[in-house]
Structures are given as C-alpha cells and as structure tokens.
KOLGU-4560 file (N, C-alpha, C; in nm, 3 decimals, padded with zeros to 5 digits):
<recs>
<n_xx: 00.059 n_yy: -00.134 n_zz: 00.011 ca_xx: -00.005 ca_yy: -00.033 ca_zz: -00.006 c_xx: 00.080 c_yy: 00.110 c_zz: -00.002 mol: A seq: 1 type: UNK>
<n_xx: 00.211 n_yy: 00.172 n_zz: 00.094 ca_xx: 00.268 ca_yy: 00.247 ca_zz: 00.082 c_xx: 00.363 c_yy: 00.266 c_zz: -00.043 mol: A seq: 2 type: UNK>
<n_xx: 00.386 n_yy: 00.158 n_zz: -00.057 ca_xx: 00.448 ca_yy: 00.162 ca_zz: -00.212 c_xx: 00.403 c_yy: 00.250 c_zz: -00.324 mol: A seq: 3 type: UNK>
<n_xx: 00.283 n_yy: 00.209 n_zz: -00.358 ca_xx: 00.184 ca_yy: 00.256 ca_zz: -00.412 c_xx: 00.140 c_yy: 00.414 c_zz: -00.424 mol: A seq: 4 type: UNK>
<n_xx: 00.107 n_yy: 00.408 n_zz: -00.279 ca_xx: 00.125 ca_yy: 00.598 ca_zz: -00.227 c_xx: 00.218 c_yy: 00.643 c_zz: -00.315 mol: A seq: 5 type: UNK>
<n_xx: 00.376 n_yy: 00.582 n_zz: -00.251 ca_xx: 00.494 ca_yy: 00.670 ca_zz: -00.287 c_xx: 00.518 c_yy: 00.684 c_zz: -00.434 mol: A seq: 6 type: UNK>
<n_xx: 00.462 n_yy: 00.550 n_zz: -00.502 ca_xx: 00.437 ca_yy: 00.563 ca_zz: -00.694 c_xx: 00.373 c_yy: 00.669 c_zz: -00.730 mol: A seq: 7 type: UNK>
<n_xx: 00.240 n_yy: 00.719 n_zz: -00.659 ca_xx: 00.180 ca_yy: 00.809 ca_zz: -00.723 c_xx: 00.228 c_yy: 00.943 c_zz: -00.675 mol: A seq: 8 type: UNK>
<n_xx: 00.283 n_yy: 00.938 n_zz: -00.582 ca_xx: 00.374 ca_yy: 01.069 ca_zz: -00.514 c_xx: 00.434 c_yy: 01.091 c_zz: -00.616 mol: A seq: 9 type: UNK>
<n_xx: 00.497 n_yy: 01.025 n_zz: -00.667 ca_xx: 00.647 ca_yy: 01.034 ca_zz: -00.751 c_xx: 00.583 c_yy: 01.071 c_zz: -00.898 mol: A seq: 10 type: UNK>
<n_xx: 00.438 n_yy: 01.016 n_zz: -00.895 ca_xx: 00.417 ca_yy: 01.039 ca_zz: -01.062 c_xx: 00.317 c_yy: 01.182 c_zz: -01.075 mol: A seq: 11 type: UNK>
<n_xx: 00.278 n_yy: 01.245 n_zz: -00.945 ca_xx: 00.219 ca_yy: 01.343 ca_zz: -00.983 c_xx: 00.319 c_yy: 01.465 c_zz: -00.936 mol: A seq: 12 type: UNK>
<n_xx: 00.482 n_yy: 01.411 n_zz: -00.873 ca_xx: 00.559 ca_yy: 01.479 ca_zz: -00.876 c_xx: 00.618 c_yy: 01.555 c_zz: -00.996 mol: A seq: 13 type: UNK>
<n_xx: 00.668 n_yy: 01.423 n_zz: -01.097 ca_xx: 00.717 ca_yy: 01.441 ca_zz: -01.218 c_xx: 00.622 c_yy: 01.504 c_zz: -01.297 mol: A seq: 14 type: UNK>
<n_xx: 00.485 n_yy: 01.454 n_zz: -01.308 ca_xx: 00.430 ca_yy: 01.544 ca_zz: -01.392 c_xx: 00.368 c_yy: 01.659 c_zz: -01.405 mol: A seq: 15 type: UNK>
<n_xx: 00.331 n_yy: 01.726 n_zz: -01.237 ca_xx: 00.351 ca_yy: 01.855 ca_zz: -01.242 c_xx: 00.479 c_yy: 01.901 c_zz: -01.240 mol: A seq: 16 type: UNK>
<n_xx: 00.600 n_yy: 01.853 n_zz: -01.266 ca_xx: 00.664 ca_yy: 01.945 ca_zz: -01.284 c_xx: 00.706 c_yy: 01.910 c_zz: -01.449 mol: A seq: 17 type: UNK>
<n_xx: 00.652 n_yy: 01.848 n_zz: -01.553 ca_xx: 00.635 ca_yy: 01.861 ca_zz: -01.687 c_xx: 00.526 c_yy: 01.947 c_zz: -01.735 mol: A seq: 18 type: UNK>
<n_xx: 00.419 n_yy: 01.979 n_zz: -01.653 ca_xx: 00.330 ca_yy: 02.102 ca_zz: -01.685 c_xx: 00.383 c_yy: 02.186 c_zz: -01.745 mol: A seq: 19 type: UNK>
<n_xx: 00.474 n_yy: 02.293 n_zz: -01.742 ca_xx: 00.513 ca_yy: 02.382 ca_zz: -01.734 c_xx: 00.602 c_yy: 02.396 c_zz: -01.894 mol: A seq: 20 type: UNK>
<n_xx: 00.714 n_yy: 02.283 n_zz: -01.910 ca_xx: 00.738 ca_yy: 02.230 ca_zz: -02.049 c_xx: 00.676 c_yy: 02.205 c_zz: -02.160 mol: A seq: 21 type: UNK>
<n_xx: 00.588 n_yy: 02.111 n_zz: -02.136 ca_xx: 00.491 ca_yy: 02.075 ca_zz: -02.249 c_xx: 00.439 c_yy: 02.214 c_zz: -02.233 mol: A seq: 22 type: UNK>
<n_xx: 00.363 n_yy: 02.306 n_zz: -02.165 ca_xx: 00.325 ca_yy: 02.450 ca_zz: -02.255 c_xx: 00.409 c_yy: 02.516 c_zz: -02.323 mol: A seq: 23 type: UNK>
<n_xx: 00.523 n_yy: 02.539 n_zz: -02.251 ca_xx: 00.632 ca_yy: 02.600 ca_zz: -02.371 c_xx: 00.686 c_yy: 02.527 c_zz: -02.474 mol: A seq: 24 type: UNK>
<n_xx: 00.652 n_yy: 02.427 n_zz: -02.486 ca_xx: 00.654 ca_yy: 02.332 ca_zz: -02.596 c_xx: 00.556 c_yy: 02.350 c_zz: -02.705 mol: A seq: 25 type: UNK>
<n_xx: 00.412 n_yy: 02.350 n_zz: -02.602 ca_xx: 00.321 ca_yy: 02.402 ca_zz: -02.761 c_xx: 00.295 c_yy: 02.507 c_zz: -02.768 mol: A seq: 26 type: UNK>
<n_xx: 00.337 n_yy: 02.599 n_zz: -02.688 ca_xx: 00.354 ca_yy: 02.751 ca_zz: -02.778 c_xx: 00.476 c_yy: 02.744 c_zz: -02.876 mol: A seq: 27 type: UNK>
<n_xx: 00.563 n_yy: 02.732 n_zz: -02.866 ca_xx: 00.656 ca_yy: 02.721 ca_zz: -02.947 c_xx: 00.671 c_yy: 02.640 c_zz: -03.050 mol: A seq: 28 type: UNK>
<n_xx: 00.555 n_yy: 02.562 n_zz: -03.083 ca_xx: 00.519 ca_yy: 02.489 ca_zz: -03.208 c_xx: 00.411 c_yy: 02.578 c_zz: -03.283 mol: A seq: 29 type: UNK>
<n_xx: 00.381 n_yy: 02.649 n_zz: -03.229 ca_xx: 00.262 ca_yy: 02.740 ca_zz: -03.300 c_xx: 00.303 c_yy: 02.821 c_zz: -03.351 mol: A seq: 30 type: UNK>
<n_xx: 00.482 n_yy: 02.869 n_zz: -03.317 ca_xx: 00.560 ca_yy: 03.001 ca_zz: -03.349 c_xx: 00.599 c_yy: 02.992 c_zz: -03.493 mol: A seq: 31 type: UNK>
<n_xx: 00.597 n_yy: 03.051 n_zz: -03.551 ca_xx: 00.664 ca_yy: 03.066 ca_zz: -03.714 c_xx: 00.720 c_yy: 03.179 c_zz: -03.764 mol: A seq: 32 type: UNK>
<n_xx: 00.835 n_yy: 03.215 n_zz: -03.692 ca_xx: 00.862 ca_yy: 03.390 ca_zz: -03.709 c_xx: 01.017 c_yy: 03.328 c_zz: -03.764 mol: A seq: 33 type: UNK>
<n_xx: 01.067 n_yy: 03.464 n_zz: -03.893 ca_xx: 01.193 ca_yy: 03.415 ca_zz: -03.928 c_xx: 01.289 c_yy: 03.537 c_zz: -03.842 mol: A seq: 34 type: UNK>
<n_xx: 01.408 n_yy: 03.534 n_zz: -03.851 ca_xx: 01.531 ca_yy: 03.575 ca_zz: -03.770 c_xx: 01.484 c_yy: 03.701 c_zz: -03.790 mol: A seq: 35 type: UNK>
<n_xx: 01.442 n_yy: 03.799 n_zz: -03.832 ca_xx: 01.393 ca_yy: 03.970 ca_zz: -03.822 c_xx: 01.271 c_yy: 03.949 c_zz: -03.781 mol: A seq: 36 type: UNK>
<n_xx: 01.168 n_yy: 03.870 n_zz: -03.672 ca_xx: 01.105 ca_yy: 03.870 ca_zz: -03.589 c_xx: 00.952 c_yy: 03.914 c_zz: -03.700 mol: A seq: 37 type: UNK>
<n_xx: 00.961 n_yy: 03.901 n_zz: -03.835 ca_xx: 00.864 ca_yy: 03.889 ca_zz: -03.886 c_xx: 00.775 c_yy: 03.754 c_zz: -03.968 mol: A seq: 38 type: UNK>
<n_xx: 00.639 n_yy: 03.768 n_zz: -03.939 ca_xx: 00.594 ca_yy: 03.666 ca_zz: -03.968 c_xx: 00.594 c_yy: 03.658 c_zz: -04.163 mol: A seq: 39 type: UNK>
<n_xx: 00.607 n_yy: 03.512 n_zz: -04.180 ca_xx: 00.638 ca_yy: 03.504 ca_zz: -04.304 c_xx: 00.444 c_yy: 03.497 c_zz: -04.356 mol: A seq: 40 type: UNK>
<n_xx: 00.448 n_yy: 03.564 n_zz: -04.489 ca_xx: 00.280 ca_yy: 03.574 ca_zz: -04.497 c_xx: 00.204 c_yy: 03.687 c_zz: -04.459 mol: A seq: 41 type: UNK>
<n_xx: 00.273 n_yy: 03.764 n_zz: -04.410 ca_xx: 00.203 ca_yy: 03.886 ca_zz: -04.277 c_xx: 00.238 c_yy: 03.998 c_zz: -04.361 mol: A seq: 42 type: UNK>
<n_xx: 00.292 n_yy: 03.990 n_zz: -04.516 ca_xx: 00.273 ca_yy: 04.166 ca_zz: -04.585 c_xx: 00.380 c_yy: 04.257 c_zz: -04.490 mol: A seq: 43 type: UNK>
<n_xx: 00.459 n_yy: 04.189 n_zz: -04.460 ca_xx: 00.600 ca_yy: 04.270 ca_zz: -04.397 c_xx: 00.557 c_yy: 04.326 c_zz: -04.263 mol: A seq: 44 type: UNK>
<n_xx: 00.453 n_yy: 04.262 n_zz: -04.184 ca_xx: 00.427 ca_yy: 04.358 ca_zz: -04.099 c_xx: 00.526 c_yy: 04.323 c_zz: -03.976 mol: A seq: 45 type: UNK>
<n_xx: 00.562 n_yy: 04.388 n_zz: -03.904 ca_xx: 00.687 ca_yy: 04.336 ca_zz: -03.787 c_xx: 00.638 c_yy: 04.300 c_zz: -03.658 mol: A seq: 46 type: UNK>
<n_xx: 00.604 n_yy: 04.185 n_zz: -03.671 ca_xx: 00.590 ca_yy: 04.190 ca_zz: -03.526 c_xx: 00.693 c_yy: 04.104 c_zz: -03.403 mol: A seq: 47 type: UNK>
<n_xx: 00.642 n_yy: 04.122 n_zz: -03.273 ca_xx: 00.774 ca_yy: 04.036 ca_zz: -03.182 c_xx: 00.771 c_yy: 03.916 c_zz: -03.176 mol: A seq: 48 type: UNK>
<n_xx: 00.892 n_yy: 03.914 n_zz: -03.150 ca_xx: 00.923 ca_yy: 03.798 ca_zz: -03.157 c_xx: 00.861 c_yy: 03.697 c_zz: -03.052 mol: A seq: 49 type: UNK>
<n_xx: 00.867 n_yy: 03.549 n_zz: -03.086 ca_xx: 00.748 ca_yy: 03.522 ca_zz: -02.964 c_xx: 00.595 c_yy: 03.542 c_zz: -03.033 mol: A seq: 50 type: UNK>
<n_xx: 00.582 n_yy: 03.618 n_zz: -03.115 ca_xx: 00.424 ca_yy: 03.583 ca_zz: -03.139 c_xx: 00.367 c_yy: 03.466 c_zz: -03.227 mol: A seq: 51 type: UNK>
<n_xx: 00.245 n_yy: 03.408 n_zz: -03.205 ca_xx: 00.262 ca_yy: 03.265 ca_zz: -03.267 c_xx: 00.186 c_yy: 03.302 c_zz: -03.415 mol: A seq: 52 type: UNK>
<n_xx: 00.237 n_yy: 03.341 n_zz: -03.515 ca_xx: 00.199 ca_yy: 03.413 ca_zz: -03.626 c_xx: 00.119 c_yy: 03.271 c_zz: -03.754 mol: A seq: 53 type: UNK>
<n_xx: 00.211 n_yy: 03.166 n_zz: -03.783 ca_xx: 00.157 ca_yy: 03.112 ca_zz: -03.868 c_xx: 00.037 c_yy: 03.034 c_zz: -03.877 mol: A seq: 54 type: UNK>
<n_xx: 00.046 n_yy: 02.939 n_zz: -03.761 ca_xx: -00.080 ca_yy: 02.904 ca_zz: -03.667 c_xx: -00.183 c_yy: 02.993 c_zz: -03.670 mol: A seq: 55 type: UNK>
<n_xx: -00.205 n_yy: 03.110 n_zz: -03.568 ca_xx: -00.327 ca_yy: 03.175 ca_zz: -03.544 c_xx: -00.355 c_yy: 03.233 c_zz: -03.719 mol: A seq: 56 type: UNK>
<n_xx: -00.268 n_yy: 03.261 n_zz: -03.780 ca_xx: -00.336 ca_yy: 03.309 ca_zz: -03.931 c_xx: -00.400 c_yy: 03.240 c_zz: -04.029 mol: A seq: 57 type: UNK>
<n_xx: -00.381 n_yy: 03.089 n_zz: -04.005 ca_xx: -00.382 ca_yy: 03.037 ca_zz: -04.106 c_xx: -00.528 c_yy: 02.928 c_zz: -04.031 mol: A seq: 58 type: UNK>
<n_xx: -00.541 n_yy: 02.960 n_zz: -03.886 ca_xx: -00.668 ca_yy: 02.893 ca_zz: -03.834 c_xx: -00.643 c_yy: 02.926 c_zz: -03.686 mol: A seq: 59 type: UNK>
<n_xx: -00.776 n_yy: 03.003 n_zz: -03.668 ca_xx: -00.770 ca_yy: 03.047 ca_zz: -03.548 c_xx: -00.797 c_yy: 02.916 c_zz: -03.443 mol: A seq: 60 type: UNK>
<n_xx: -00.900 n_yy: 02.804 n_zz: -03.469 ca_xx: -00.957 ca_yy: 02.690 ca_zz: -03.401 c_xx: -00.824 c_yy: 02.640 c_zz: -03.356 mol: A seq: 61 type: UNK>
<n_xx: -00.768 n_yy: 02.642 n_zz: -03.444 ca_xx: -00.626 ca_yy: 02.502 ca_zz: -03.422 c_xx: -00.535 c_yy: 02.535 c_zz: -03.313 mol: A seq: 62 type: UNK>
<n_xx: -00.521 n_yy: 02.695 n_zz: -03.340 ca_xx: -00.430 ca_yy: 02.744 ca_zz: -03.224 c_xx: -00.487 c_yy: 02.703 c_zz: -03.091 mol: A seq: 63 type: UNK>
<n_xx: -00.632 n_yy: 02.775 n_zz: -03.097 ca_xx: -00.720 ca_yy: 02.763 ca_zz: -02.971 c_xx: -00.720 c_yy: 02.610 c_zz: -02.915 mol: A seq: 64 type: UNK>
<n_xx: -00.725 n_yy: 02.500 n_zz: -03.001 ca_xx: -00.722 ca_yy: 02.360 ca_zz: -02.954 c_xx: -00.599 c_yy: 02.306 c_zz: -02.934 mol: A seq: 65 type: UNK>
<n_xx: -00.462 n_yy: 02.374 n_zz: -02.990 ca_xx: -00.330 ca_yy: 02.346 ca_zz: -02.944 c_xx: -00.341 c_yy: 02.414 c_zz: -02.802 mol: A seq: 66 type: UNK>
<n_xx: -00.378 n_yy: 02.495 n_zz: -02.757 ca_xx: -00.351 ca_yy: 02.572 ca_zz: -02.623 c_xx: -00.415 c_yy: 02.494 c_zz: -02.518 mol: A seq: 67 type: UNK>
<n_xx: -00.538 n_yy: 02.410 n_zz: -02.557 ca_xx: -00.581 ca_yy: 02.292 ca_zz: -02.455 c_xx: -00.491 c_yy: 02.211 c_zz: -02.378 mol: A seq: 68 type: UNK>
<n_xx: -00.333 n_yy: 02.183 n_zz: -02.497 ca_xx: -00.291 ca_yy: 02.060 ca_zz: -02.487 c_xx: -00.290 c_yy: 02.070 c_zz: -02.298 mol: A seq: 69 type: UNK>
<n_xx: -00.176 n_yy: 02.158 n_zz: -02.261 ca_xx: -00.107 ca_yy: 02.137 ca_zz: -02.128 c_xx: -00.237 c_yy: 02.125 c_zz: -02.018 mol: A seq: 70 type: UNK>
<n_xx: -00.347 n_yy: 02.197 n_zz: -02.066 ca_xx: -00.437 ca_yy: 02.150 ca_zz: -01.952 c_xx: -00.483 c_yy: 02.053 c_zz: -01.940 mol: A seq: 71 type: UNK>
<n_xx: -00.521 n_yy: 01.931 n_zz: -02.020 ca_xx: -00.573 ca_yy: 01.815 ca_zz: -02.063 c_xx: -00.438 c_yy: 01.760 c_zz: -01.989 mol: A seq: 72 type: UNK>
<n_xx: -00.324 n_yy: 01.773 n_zz: -02.033 ca_xx: -00.164 ca_yy: 01.708 ca_zz: -01.984 c_xx: -00.207 c_yy: 01.702 c_zz: -01.821 mol: A seq: 73 type: UNK>
<n_xx: -00.218 n_yy: 01.834 n_zz: -01.763 ca_xx: -00.253 ca_yy: 01.836 ca_zz: -01.628 c_xx: -00.370 c_yy: 01.716 c_zz: -01.571 mol: A seq: 74 type: UNK>
<n_xx: -00.464 n_yy: 01.785 n_zz: -01.654 ca_xx: -00.581 ca_yy: 01.694 ca_zz: -01.619 c_xx: -00.568 c_yy: 01.503 c_zz: -01.592 mol: A seq: 75 type: UNK>
<n_xx: -00.473 n_yy: 01.497 n_zz: -01.707 ca_xx: -00.427 ca_yy: 01.333 ca_zz: -01.717 c_xx: -00.324 c_yy: 01.337 c_zz: -01.612 mol: A seq: 76 type: UNK>
<n_xx: -00.234 n_yy: 01.411 n_zz: -01.516 ca_xx: -00.144 ca_yy: 01.353 ca_zz: -01.385 c_xx: -00.253 c_yy: 01.374 c_zz: -01.288 mol: A seq: 77 type: UNK>
<n_xx: -00.365 n_yy: 01.476 n_zz: -01.312 ca_xx: -00.418 ca_yy: 01.485 ca_zz: -01.157 c_xx: -00.517 c_yy: 01.307 c_zz: -01.160 mol: A seq: 78 type: UNK>
<n_xx: -00.573 n_yy: 01.287 n_zz: -01.253 ca_xx: -00.617 ca_yy: 01.128 ca_zz: -01.285 c_xx: -00.560 c_yy: 01.035 c_zz: -01.248 mol: A seq: 79 type: UNK>
<n_xx: -00.435 n_yy: 01.006 n_zz: -01.290 ca_xx: -00.334 ca_yy: 00.940 ca_zz: -01.234 c_xx: -00.308 c_yy: 00.940 c_zz: -01.059 mol: A seq: 80 type: UNK>
<n_xx: -00.316 n_yy: 01.037 n_zz: -01.022 ca_xx: -00.238 ca_yy: 01.009 ca_zz: -00.851 c_xx: -00.360 c_yy: 00.993 c_zz: -00.808 mol: A seq: 81 type: UNK>
<n_xx: -00.500 n_yy: 01.014 n_zz: -00.890 ca_xx: -00.650 ca_yy: 00.995 ca_zz: -00.758 c_xx: -00.677 c_yy: 00.878 c_zz: -00.814 mol: A seq: 82 type: UNK>
<n_xx: -00.626 n_yy: 00.768 n_zz: -00.914 ca_xx: -00.674 ca_yy: 00.673 ca_zz: -00.938 c_xx: -00.550 c_yy: 00.581 c_zz: -00.894 mol: A seq: 83 type: UNK>
<n_xx: -00.416 n_yy: 00.618 n_zz: -00.853 ca_xx: -00.309 ca_yy: 00.565 ca_zz: -00.740 c_xx: -00.409 c_yy: 00.549 c_zz: -00.609 mol: A seq: 84 type: UNK>
<n_xx: -00.400 n_yy: 00.685 n_zz: -00.580 ca_xx: -00.459 ca_yy: 00.704 ca_zz: -00.428 c_xx: -00.569 c_yy: 00.614 c_zz: -00.397 mol: A seq: 85 type: UNK>
<n_xx: -00.680 n_yy: 00.589 n_zz: -00.485 ca_xx: -00.779 ca_yy: 00.520 ca_zz: -00.463 c_xx: -00.789 c_yy: 00.387 c_zz: -00.470 mol: A seq: 86 type: UNK>
<n_xx: -00.680 n_yy: 00.339 n_zz: -00.561 ca_xx: -00.660 ca_yy: 00.159 ca_zz: -00.550 c_xx: -00.556 c_yy: 00.147 c_zz: -00.440 mol: A seq: 87 type: UNK>
<n_xx: -00.488 n_yy: 00.211 n_zz: -00.369 ca_xx: -00.398 ca_yy: 00.181 ca_zz: -00.230 c_xx: -00.518 c_yy: 00.148 c_zz: -00.141 mol: A seq: 88 type: UNK>
<n_xx: -00.560 n_yy: 00.263 n_zz: -00.116 ca_xx: -00.658 ca_yy: 00.277 ca_zz: -00.045 c_xx: -00.774 c_yy: 00.176 c_zz: -00.009 mol: A seq: 89 type: UNK>
<n_xx: -00.808 n_yy: 00.122 n_zz: -00.168 ca_xx: -00.920 ca_yy: 00.024 ca_zz: -00.157 c_xx: -00.810 c_yy: -00.110 c_zz: -00.114 mol: A seq: 90 type: UNK>
<n_xx: -00.676 n_yy: -00.134 n_zz: -00.137 ca_xx: -00.605 ca_yy: -00.248 ca_zz: -00.120 c_xx: -00.626 c_yy: -00.246 c_zz: 00.026 mol: A seq: 91 type: UNK>
<n_xx: -00.607 n_yy: -00.116 n_zz: 00.098 ca_xx: -00.606 ca_yy: -00.118 ca_zz: 00.299 c_xx: -00.688 c_yy: -00.133 c_zz: 00.300 mol: A seq: 92 type: UNK>
<n_xx: -00.825 n_yy: -00.138 n_zz: 00.227 ca_xx: -00.969 ca_yy: -00.161 ca_zz: 00.279 c_xx: -01.029 c_yy: -00.055 c_zz: 00.379 mol: A seq: 93 type: UNK>
<n_xx: -00.973 n_yy: 00.081 n_zz: 00.359 ca_xx: -00.994 ca_yy: 00.218 ca_zz: 00.375 c_xx: -01.159 c_yy: 00.280 c_zz: 00.274 mol: A seq: 94 type: UNK>
<n_xx: -01.151 n_yy: 00.212 n_zz: 00.207 ca_xx: -01.254 ca_yy: 00.227 ca_zz: 00.075 c_xx: -01.347 c_yy: 00.160 c_zz: 00.024 mol: A seq: 95 type: UNK>
</recs>
C-alpha cells in the first residue's frame, strides 16, 4: 500500500514538473517567425518575437485547440494521482 502511495506521489511530482515544459513546447510549436521577427506571409508586418503567427493566421480554432493541450495534460496527471491513491486505499480496506 505504501509503495503505491509513494509511486503515485512520484508520478504527480514528475507530471506536475512537466506541465510548464509542455506548455512552452506547445507555444513554440505554433511559433513561426523568421530571424528578423517578421511573420512569413504577414505582408511585411513586423511582429514581436514570440508571437504565434502562422498557426493563428491560418486557423484560429487550431491554435485554440493546441493551447488546450497543457490543461488536458495536467488533468491526466491529476487522474493518475487520484487512481493510484484510490487503488492503494482500496487495497488497504479503507474505501
């Protein structure tokens, strides 16, 4: 029982520490600026580096769906933690 709880705690710890890098990778996946900070196909509009150009210009709903990935990743980690805790408490006869 205690091994399951420790394993669940480690899974939550690792998963929660990965939420920020996953969010950064999702944001950089939508990023498409050249070295001068301009978006290709933006008619020469000088946009700041870090702006998500190409995906937002082609499909705003695609960018919105892509931004939901870190939230669902966090919900998955939460679900793993709840499942591991419930199963270990069930084995102990508490639940």
